[in-house]
C-alpha positions, 0 to 999 in steps of 0.5 A: 541784214537778216538771213533766210538761208540764202542771204549772208549776214552783214558781218559775214559780208564784211569779212568776205569783203575784207578778205577779198581786199586783202587778197587783192592788196597782197597779190598786187604787192607780189606782182608789182614789187616782189616779183620784179626784184626776184626776176633780177636775181633768179637763175630760173627761166621765165617759163617752164615747170619750175620757171618764174610763172611757177614761182608766181603761182606758188606765191599766189597760193601762198597769199591764200594759204597765209590769209586762210591760216592767219599768218602774215602774208609778206614773209610767205610771199618772199619765201615763195619768190625765193624758193626756186631762185637757184634752179637752172633746170626742171630736173629733180634736184634736192640741193636747189633749196640749200643753194638758194640760201646765200641768194636769199640772205643777200636779197632780204638784206638788200631789199627788206632790211627792216624785217626782224631777225626772226622773220628773216631766218624763218624765210631763209629756213623755209626756202632752204628746206622746202624740198626736204620732207621734214615737218614745217616748224612755222607758218612760213614753211607750212604755207610755202610747202603747201603752195609748192605742192598743190599742183603736184598733188593735182597731177600725181595724186593727193596724199593728206600726209604731204600737207601742213595746213588745213586750207592746203589740204582742201585745195590739193584734194579738189577733183579734176572738175574742182581744179578747173573751176578753181583755176578759172576763178583765180584767172577771173580774179586776176582779170577783174582786179586789173592784175593780169589781162586775159591775153597775158594769162593765155600767153603764159599758159601757152608758153608754159605748155611749150617749155614744160 
């Protein structure tokens, strides 16, 4: 296919199609396989600022961040799923990351025993240190760090020094209008690919507003 400035070329279309397919695959994997396991071991409430809906949001950001940066999505999704599992409230708590460590080790040993030692350690390190302002040593920590802070940047203001990936900085720096458009696109994506219904999304938004 030739391009006249408006049409995309075949290679670009193929890359875009593959990116969408990858995003669908990993999003469904998190929602149908990883999240139910996390819900069984997490101390988090279902709704609220740091509830399981927040965990889901961080994981979906993590899928995009990992695909955009060429990182393996599964370790990022597992780190995102586990990062707040020791939380019992929404108050500031710098120790909630370290408190996740034994839970994360047990969870990975039980459900993902075939992970390499290095990957297992990277996931646990990312979870333990996601609340500490220290440089991310690898892609798992970088994607978790950015995924956990994108919405915070939208609410409190964007500072590029607080982000570890180029894609994270791009999303975190969106204007209020851009943020609304981004959220709307993500909701359409979930609905179009049969991951969530409009009713489910609307209910989650209402419940989060009540419990936040």
